[in-house]
N, C-alpha and C positions, 0 to 999 in steps of 0.2 A: 937538869933533870926534868924540869917542867917542860922545857922546850922539846926534849926528846920524847916525852909522853905525848905532847901535842903532835909532833911529826909522826909518831907511831900511829896515833889515832887517825891522823889525816891519810896515811898510807892505807890503814885498815878500811876507812870509809871509801877510799878510791877503789880498793879491791872489791868491796861489796857492791859499789855502784857499777863496776865493770862487769861483775857476775850478773847483777840484776839486768844491766843493759843487754848482755849476751843472751840471757834467758828471754827477755822480751823480744829481742830481734829473732831468736830461734822460734819463739811462739808465733811471731808475726809471719816468719817465713813458712811455718807449718800452715798457718791460716791461709796464706797466699796460695799454697799448693791446692787448698780446698775451695778457694773463692774463684770460680770460673765467672766469665762474664755473664751479665744478666742474672746474677744470683744475689740473694740476701739472706743473712742469718735469721732464722725464725725459731720460735719455740712451738713445736708441733704438738697438738693436743688431741687426744682421742675423744670419743663421744662420752666417755665416763671420767674425763679429766686427767688421764695420765699424760704426762708431759715428757718431751725429749727434745734435745737440740737438733736442729736440721737446717737445711738450706732450701729456699724456694727459688726456682729458676725457670727459665724458658729458652727456647730456640725460635728463631724466626725462619720460616720455610715458605716456599711458594705454595699457594693453594692447589695449583695444578701445574706440575712441571712440564706438561706437554703444551702449555699455553704461554707464549712469551709475554703476553699482557696480563698474566695472572697476578692477582693481588697477593700480598704476603699475610700470613697468619702466624699466630703464636701457638706453640705447643709447650704446655706447662708441665712441670714436674716438681716433686719434692725429693731431695736427696738426704738420705740418712748416712752420714759418713761412717766409714769402716772403723771398727774398734781394734784395739791392740796393734795399731800401726800395720794392719794388713793391707797389702797392695795387690790383691787379686783384681781381676777384671771387674768393672762395675756390673752389678746384677740389675737388670731392667725388668720390672714386673709389668706384664701385659694382661690387662683386665679382659674379662669375657664380655659377652653380649651378642653382637657388637653394640657398644654404647655405654659400657661400664666405665666408671671413674677409678683409676688406680689410686689416686689420692684419697678418695672417699673410702676405698677398700681398707687402706691403712688406718683409717680412723676408728675402725670397729675393734674394740679390745678383745672380744670373744670370737672374732672372725679370723682375721689374719694378721693383726698388728704384732702379736708375739713372734710370728714367723719372720716378719719384716726385720724385727730387732735381732732375732737369732742369726740371721743370714749375714749380719754385719761383721760377723767373725771372719768372713771370707772376702769382703770388699765393700765398697760403697753400694748401698741398695737404693734403687731409684723407683719411686712411685710415679708412674707416668700417666698423665691424662692424654690419651691418643687424640689426634686431631678430631675436633667435633664433639669431644666429651668433656664433662667436668669444667675445669677452669679453662680448657682449650675450646670450649663451645662459644662461638660467636655467630652461630646460625640460629635464627629465631625458629620457634615451633610454628609449624604450618597447621592451621585449622581450616580445612576445606569446607566447600559448600555442600558436601555430601553427608547425609544422615542415614543411619540404619534404622528402620522402624522398630519401635519399642514394643508395640502391643498388636502386631499382626504377623501372621506366618510369612516367612520370607525364605525362599530356597537359598542354598549356599551359593548357587550360580548367580542369583540376583545380588547377593552380598558382594561376591568377587567383582562383579561389574561396577558396583559403587566404589570399591577400593581402587580399581583401575582408573576411574575418573578422578578420584581424589589424588592419586599419585601424580597424574599429569597436571592437575591444578597446582599442586605443591611445587612441582618442578618449575612451573612458570612463576610461581610466587618467589622462590628463591632466586630465580634469574633476575627478577625485578629489584631484588635487594642487593644485586651485585655479587651473588654467591655462585661459584662455579661448581655445580654438583658433581661434575666429572672428576674433581679432585678428591672426592671421598670414596676411595677404594683401597684395598688392602696393599697394593703395590706402592701407592703414595705413602701409606702409613709405614710400610717397611722401610722406604727410603728415609723417612723421618728418623728411624732408629739409627741409621747409619750417620746421619747428620748429628744426632745426639751423641754418638760415639766420638765423632771428631770434636764436637763442642767439649766433651769431657776429657779430650787429649788422651784417649785410650786407644791402644793398639787393637784391642778386641773387647767385645762386650759379651756377657752371659745373659741368655734370655730365659725368663721364668714366667710361664703363662698358663692359663686354664681356659678350656672351652674355646671361644673365638680367639683368645690370646694365643692358643697353640696354633690356630689357623694363620694368624699374623706371623708367628715364629717360623712356620713352614715356609711362608713366602720369603721371609728374610734369609732363611737357610739356602734358598735358591738364588737369591739376588746377590748376596755378598757372603758366601760361606767362609771365605778366608778371614773375615772380620769377626767371626763368632767363636767364642771360646768354648762354651758348653751350653747346653739347653736343658731345662727342666720343665716338663709339661705334664699337665693333669687333664683327664677327661678330653682327650684329643679330638679335635675336629679337623678332618682332612680338607684339602683344597677343593675337592669335589664333593664335600659332605655338608654343605650349608643346608641342604634338604636331606633329612634322614630317610632311610628306607622303612616304610610302614610295617613290613614283616619283622623287622628287627624290634620294632616297638611291641609287636604281638609276642615275640620271643621273650622280651623283658617281663611281660605279664606272666608268662610261664615260669620264669625264674622267681618272680615274686610269689607265686603260688607255692613253689617249692619251699621258699622261706617261711611262708605262713604254715605250711604243713609240719614244720619242726615245733610248732606250738600247738599242743592238742586243743586248747580252748579256741584259739584262733582258727584252727582247721575246722572245728565244728561250725563256727559262725560264718566262714567264708570257704566252703568246700569246693566252689567253682567260680572264681572271680571273673574269668573271661566270659562265662555264660551269663553271670549277673550283669556285667557291663553291656554285653550285647542285647540283653533283654530290656534293660532300661533305655538304651538308645532307641530301640524300636518302639517302645512306649512313647517316648518323646516325639518320635517321627509321626506316630499315629495321632497322638494327642498331647501337644505342648501344654505346659503348666503355666497358668497365669499367677503371678506373684506380685505382692505389693512391696516395693523397695523400702527399706528402713534406714538407709544411710542418711547422714545429715545433708548431703548434697542433693539427693533424689527422693527424700522422704515423701511417701504418698504416691509416687509415680508407679505405674504398672509395667511389668515386663513379661512378655510371653516367652517363657524359658523353653528353649528348643534344643534339639540334639546337638547342634554345633556349639551352642553355649557350653554344654557339659563337656564336650570334647576339648574345647579350649581350656576350661578349668582343669580337666584331668591332665592335659599336657603340661600345665605349669605345676601341678601338685605331685607328679611322679618323679620329680628330679632327685629327691633324696628320701630314702625310706625313713630316716630319723626325724623328719620334719612333718610332712603333711600326708603321707600315704595312709596312715591310720584314719585321718579325717576323711579322705577320699573314699575309703572302703565304707566308712559309716554313711557317707552321703549316698552312695549307691544303694546301700541296704535300706536306708530310711525311705528313699523314694520308692523303692520296691514295695513297701508296706503302706505307702500313702502319708508318710510323715514328712512334713516340709520344714521341720524345725532347724535342722542342720543347713539345709539349702538357704533358708532365710538368714541364718547367722552368717553364712559366707557372703551372701549378696550384700549384707549390711556393711561389709568392709569396703564396698565401693566397686565391686566387679560389675561391669556392664552399666554403671551409672551414666556414662557419657556415650551418647550415640552419634555425636558428631565425629567424623573420621579425621584424625589429625596424625601427623608424622613429625619425627625428628629427622633432620637431614642425614646425619652420619649413619645410623643403623639401617635406614631405608636404603641409602645408596650403596653401603658396603655389601649388604646381602645381595642386592640386584647385580652388582658388579662381579661378585664372586660367582653367582649364577649356578648353573648346572649343565652338564653335557646332555646333548639330545638323547643319548642312549640311556643315561641314568633317569632322565625325566620320564621317558616312556615306561621304564620299569616302576618308578615311583607311582605314576598314575594308574598303572595296571594293579599294583599291589594295594593301592588305596581303596579300590572298589570293594574289597572284603575285609579290610583291617579294621580294628576297633577304633582307632582315632583318625583314620582316614588321612587327610592332608592338613589337619589342624595343629600338628606338633610344631611346625615352623611357620604358621600363618603369619603374615601374608606371602610367604614364599612356599611353593614355587608359583603361586597364583600370579604374582607380579613379575615373573621372569620375562626379561626382554621388554618391559613396558616403557623404559626410559631410554631413548636412543643414545647410543655412544657409551653407556655405562659398562656393558658386559666386557670382562677382561679377556674372554676367549678361552679355548680348551687348553691352550699351552700353559696358561696360568694354573688350570685345574689339575695338571699332572703332579703327582706326588714327588717330593724331593728325594734325590738320591745322593748321599754323601757319607762321610765318615766323621762328622762332628759328634763328640761324645754327648749322648742324649739320655736322659732319664724320663721314662714314661710311667706315670702313676694312674692306675685305673681301678674304678670300683665295680664290684660284680653286680650291684644293684643300682647302677647309674641308669635313670630313666630317660636320659637325654642323649648322651653319647654312649655307644655300646661297645663291649670288648671286641667283637669281631671287626667293627668299623675302625676302631682305634688301632688295632694290629694291621689292618689293610693300609691305613694312612701312613704308618711308620715302617712299612715293609722294605723301603729302600734305604733305611738308615743302618749302616753296617756296624756302627758303634753304639747300638741301642741296648739299654738296660731296662728291662720290664719289671715293675713291682705291682702286685695286685693286692688291693685292699678288700678282703672278703667282707661282704655285707655293707660296704660303703656305697654312697651315692655319688652324685655329680660334684658336689662341693666338698672334696675329701681332704684338703690340706690339714685341717684341724681335727680330723676324725680320730686321730691317735697320735700321742707324742712320738711314736715310732716313725711316723711320716717325716717329721722334722729331722730325726736322727738319720734317716735314709738320705735325705736331701743333703745334709752336712757331710755324710760319708762320700757321697757322689762328688760334691764340690771339692772335697779333700783328696780326690783320686784314690779313695780306698775301695777295696773290693766289697761289694754288697752280697753277702752270702744268703741272707734270708729274703727271698724274692716274694714272700707272702706275708701280709700283715692281717690279723683277724681282729674284728671288732664285734661287739655284741649287737644282735638285732634288737630293734624296738619291740615293745609288747604290742602287737597288732590289734589287741582287743581294747586298748585304751585310746 
């Protein structure tokens, strides 16, 4: 009896061991499916301490595929594995800029981290640092020998001349460091995406991008359409839209006025914002304002605040109505009555502290490489003569167009994609950077396009409403999207 019990216990232990071993092996096999080369398991942590398991990895690619002697560079990513055993195509996030870090974007809990997590229901989600950005940046910042004067009047033409000299100096600087600037263009970056697909052993990938990220997605759609499953883009920038049309920026201010007019008190305070803007610009042209900088880095220095300074500020602040538009309106109005409190407050954040012209390799080269057609450039320059922000929205483009030999990708690159890849386009009606008309033009050749408009949203619209996430998930699930319009509340323009 005792022997039988011992034998029984031994058999039971053997079965348990076999079950455990089988389970461990199954887990190891599952892990092996997810452990690609050059990857390591990490705990990914957001800025406010939220943690999730992920994998950090990289691929090694030529810096310039057109140069047989090109050095190799690493393109890094973080992979959030799919949940619920989903086996859809990997979803690759393409950050904007150019120059934005996809990995850093995922770290912001109130920015896009929740969306990264939500999309894991459909497949692995990849936060990519494109070549020359974030963890993939091994190109040093170039600080040129050129300085813009802080406290004397300088024409915009004189400023542009300095930027052109600085760009040539920086090109030589990077060459001296063994960096091939010709490798930093959207075509090379798109080819990185295909190599990432192969690295992940995926038949196809899904692209998810915003702003310049859509620009990169368009290039990939032209280069290897058969390897792209679906595309989700927001605030689209076409391949010939690196430089925006100035009249479309003026039209944005008209839409902004319409939005202001829906709020009686705001309408009283700002009955004619285009007239206000034009009036202040002329005042600054006639008589620049001398201000004393109050930031830590430049405390006590003086700056002669001129028209182009304000145009540059406005260009960055009109992007999203929910963020800085109200401050911008107050800035113009306060200058109009001689009150510099808001201007001093903004300058204390460090705007224009640094007058030494410096560049990062990737964003400089990417924009010059994407360039602009001669026809569009002529149109832009003509419109800029009378538009509110002139050529400042994309400064220093088109000012540096064709300034670095060999970078421009040519007009064939700038032709819009034509294909039937299922694509979702998300657009905000109050986007102050990429405009509805231009977005529809850039996607006019996509026969499987679904357009969803977010009323009152700006450029960074992914987290503007929970319905945006729902629409993206419906699209990835091949569900019909019935509601093509999402409405969000306007900010109070008086606050």
